[in-house]
N, C-alpha and C positions, 0 to 999 in steps of 0.2 A: 411861546416860552412856558415850559412847565415849572411849577413850583417845586422846590426841594421838599421831599416828604419829611414830616416830623418823626423824630425817634425819641424813645424814652426807655430807660431800664435801670437796673440796680447793679452797682459795683461794690463788692465787699473787699475791704482792706484787711488782710490778716498778717500776723507776724508775732514775734516775741514782744513781751512788754517793753515799752519805751523805744520801739523801732522807728517811731515817727509817724504813726498812723493818724493821730489827732492833728499833728502839724500839717500833714499832707491834705487831710480833709479841709482844714481851715484855709489852706493855700488854694485849693481847687475851687472852693465856694466863694472865697474873697471876703469872708467874715468869720468871726470866732463863734463856731457852734459846738466845738469840742474842747474840753478843758485840757490844757497842756501844762505839765509840770515836769520837774526832773525826777520825780518819784515814779517807780514802776507801779503797774496795776492801778493806774489812775482812772481809766475809762471803765465804767461798770456797765453801762447800757449801750445798746446799738444805736448810737446817735446818727441820724441821717442828715447829711448836708446835701442841698440841691444845687447843682451847677449847670450853667447853660453854655453850650459850645455850638455855635451855628444853629442849626435846626434841631439839635439834640439836647435832651434834658437828661443829665446824669445824676442819679440819686446814690450818694455815697453812704454805705453802711460802715460806720467806724466802729469796728468790733473791739471788745476787750482783748488785751494781749493774751496769746496762748501760752500756757505754762502748765506745770504739773499741779493739779488741784489737790489741796489738803482739807480745806474746810467747806462747809455747805455753800458759803458765798463764792468761794473759788470755783466750785463745780458749776454753780449757776452762771458765772461769768464765762467759763470755757464753753458751756453748752450754748450760750447766747452767741458766742463767736462762731462756732461751727454751724449753728442754725442760720446765721446771717450769710455765711459762705455758701451753704447748700442751696439757698433760695436765690442767689444772685445770678445775673446774666453773665457777668465777668468777675473773676476773682483776681486780686493783685496781692502777691506775696511780697511784703517789704522785708528786706534784710539789711542790717547795718554793715556798711562797707568795712569799717575798722574792726568789727567783731568777727566777721566772716562766717564760715560754716560751723556754727556752734552745735553743741548737743541738742539745744532747744530747737534750732532750725532743722536739724536732722529729724527730730521727732515730728515736727510739723510736716515735713516732706513725706514721711511715712504715713502720717494720718491723712494727708491729702489724697494719697492713693487709695485709702480705705473709704473715706467719707465723701469724696467728691465724685461726681459722674465723670467717666472718661470723656464724655462729649462736652464737658464744661470748659470754657475758654479761661485759661489761667496765664496771667502775665507775671513777670518778675520785675520788681523795681529795687535796684540796689541804691540805698539811701545814704546820705552823709558822705558823698563821693569826694568832698573837699578834704577829707581826713586822711586819704591814702593816695598812693602813687598809681599812675595809669596801669602799670604792669600788674600790680596787685588786683586792681579791678578786673582786668581781663582774665586773670587766673581764677578769681572767685566766680566770675560769670560762667566760665567753662565748667567748673566744678558743679555749680548749681544746675546748669542745663544738662549735665550728664546724669544728675539725680532725678530730674523731672523734665518732660517735654514741654517747656514753656512756649506759648504762642509767640511771645515777644519779650525782649529784655530791654529795660530802660535804666539809664544811669542818671540819678537825680539827687538834688539837694532840696528836700521839702522846705527847710528853713530859709534858704536863700532863693528858692524858686527855679534853680537850674534844672532843665529837662522836664519841668512839670507841664509846660504847654504842649510839648510833644506827646506826653502821656495822655493828657486830656483830649487832644485831637484824635488819638488812636482809639481811646475808649468811646468817644462820641460816635465814631464810624461803626462801632460794634454794638451799639444799642439797637434793640428791635424796632422796626418801623411801627408807629402808632402814635396816638395823641399823648401830649404831655400829661404826667401824673399829678402835677401840682401847679398852682397859679404861677405866673411868670415872676412875681415879686416875692415868692416864698423861698426861704433858704434852708429851712429845717422843718421836720414834721414832729419834733418833740413838742409837747405842750409848753407854753411859755413858763409856766410855774416850775416845770422840771428843769428847763434850761437855767432859770434863775437859781434853783437849788444847786445845780452843778457848778455854777459860777461861784457861789458862796463856798462850796466844798473845795474848789480849787484854792481859794484864799486860805482856807484852813490847812490844806495840804502843804502849801508853800510856807506857812508861818510856823507850823508845829514840827516837833521832832519826828524821827523816822517811823516809829511803830504806831503812834496814835492815829494818824489819818485813816488807816485801814480798819480801825475799830470805831469809827463814827460815820454817821450818815446825816444828810440834811433833807428836810422836807418842807415845801412851801405849804403851810397849813391854811393860810387865808390869803386871798387875792382880791383887793377891793379897788375897782375903777372909780376915780373921783371926778367930780364935775369940772374941776379946773384942768383936766387932762392928765393929771399925775396918777400914780398908782401906789397903794399901800400894800406891802408884802410882809406877812408875818411868817417867819421860818423857825422851825425847831431843829436844833442840833442834838441828835441822840448819841450819847456816849455809853460805854459799858460799865463804868464805875465812877464813884465819887471823886477819886483822885484825878481822873481825866477831866471832870467838870471844872475843877480848880485850874488845871492847865489851860483849858480853852478860855476861861474867864480872864486869867492872868492877874497880876498884882493890881488891886483897885480897879479891876475891869479893863485894864489897858489893852490886853490882847484882843478881847472880844470887840472893843471899840475900833481898833485898827482894822480888824477883819471886816467888821460891818461897814466901815467907811470905804474900804477898797472894793468890797462886793457891790455896795450901793452904786458907786461910780461906774463900775463896769456894766451892771444891769441897766442903769439909766442910759449909758452910751449905746448898748445893744437895742434897747426899746425906743430910743430917740425921744424920751420924755422924762420928766422928774420922777424920782422913785423915793418913797419913804420906806426904809427897811428896818424891821424890828426882829431881833434875834433872841431866842430863848435857848438855854441849854438844859436838857433833861437826861437823867440817868435811866437807861433801860438795859439791864444786864444782858438780856437774851435777845436783843433786837436782831442779831444775825440768825436767829432761829424762828423769826416771826414772818409768816407768809405775807402779811400786809406791807412790811417794809420792802420786800422784794417786788411786790406789785407796784409800789411807788417808784421803784428804780427801773421798772420795765423788764425785770428779770423773772424767770420761772422759778418757783419754789420747788426744789427737787430733793428726793431721797436717794440714797445710794450713790454709786459712781456714775459719771457720765460715760 
């Protein structure tokens, strides 16, 4: 009796902002490795979640949403998304069922034909299928498949889990034969300090009003392992002006306390041990123009257009 050969490879999830890429990554991996909020442009870095399916190890590259870039940070995010797709063994385009074939999806389809190799395997996943009727889904699937020769089409709900197992099994069978890329118990390849910073940034995004979250970033400045098994994490929240600092702190520090408590609880749950979290808010007017901030987020500091 011969053993099933091991397989391992990379799957890039691409799509418009808020299409459900982070939710799908978390569902596939079975743990929260990608921050999920109702705000668009939440994912800034290519967070990799590692899932196991039989003898296959699937490494998910959860790319930033693809949109028309305006600022340097936007350009870096879009470049990271296409870079993750070009390097992947399989690409999955996520489209929201209830939004259909938007101008943004059309632009992604056009760009796929230019940026991806014709030999690359690309699947279509129509997400949030619980929001529309069956005939609408079939019509959308026909439209999208007419625009690009997808290897396979899946109807899924990343949030509820419908169709996700079928997609995972299909992806597992298409990973190249070879040894696993990560240890069996590893679920993400981001440094823990970056995952912790992303979790805090999620709490800020959920708590604050529309514009501010895109003008702040979080860095884990210090990470101290303690003898009792706990960890002390010192994080800095960078904002672009003094007025933003006041908003983050809140009346008598109430906002920052609530954010700190929520972030600490989630980081502790993720790490499986006690966490002592200390947050500072600093004003750096031009942090979006500083190469060091981009390196900390795992993005490339770029000039010009992507």
